C-alpha positions in Angstrom: 92.7 -11.5 99.4 93.8 -12.6 95.9 97.2 -11.6 94.6 97.8 -11.9 90.9 101.3 -11.6 89.6 103.7 -12.8 86.9 106.6 -13.6 89.2 105.6 -15.5 92.4 109.2 -16.0 93.3 109.5 -12.3 93.9 106.0 -11.5 95.0 105.8 -14.1 97.8 108.9 -12.8 99.7 107.7 -9.2 99.2 104.2 -10.1 100.6 105.7 -11.9 103.6 108.0 -8.9 104.3 105.2 -6.5 104.1 102.7 -8.7 106.0 104.7 -11.0 108.3 101.6 -12.2 110.1 100.1 -13.6 106.8 99.0 -17.3 107.2 97.4 -20.0 105.1 99.0 -18.8 101.8 98.1 -20.8 98.7 100.0 -20.5 95.4 98.3 -21.7 92.3 99.0 -21.5 88.6 96.6 -19.9 86.2 93.8 -21.9 84.5 93.7 -22.8 80.9 91.0 -20.3 80.4 93.1 -17.5 81.9 96.0 -18.4 79.7 93.8 -18.4 76.6 92.3 -15.0 77.5 95.8 -13.6 78.1 97.1 -14.9 74.8 94.1 -13.7 72.8 94.1 -10.3 74.3 97.0 -9.2 72.0 97.4 -5.4 71.9 94.9 -4.8 74.7 96.1 -2.9 77.8 94.5 -3.9 81.0 96.6 -2.0 83.5 99.7 -2.4 85.7 99.6 -6.2 85.5 100.9 -5.9 81.9 104.5 -5.1 83.1 106.9 -8.0 83.7 106.9 -8.8 87.4 103.9 -6.6 88.0 101.5 -7.4 90.8 97.8 -6.7 91.2 95.8 -7.2 94.4 92.1 -7.9 94.7 90.3 -7.9 98.1 
């Protein structure tokens, strides 16, 4: 499972509260390519991840 969010300090405790059996969690920053795409996508709406603190989950 991949969790994408803008606020890992909030997302991680919420994840562990909802799924206390979760193990082997890795936290990583975005890549340079992801940052570039985010910055150059000015004005585009891609969904709920646009809101501050929003979380998206991909399985």
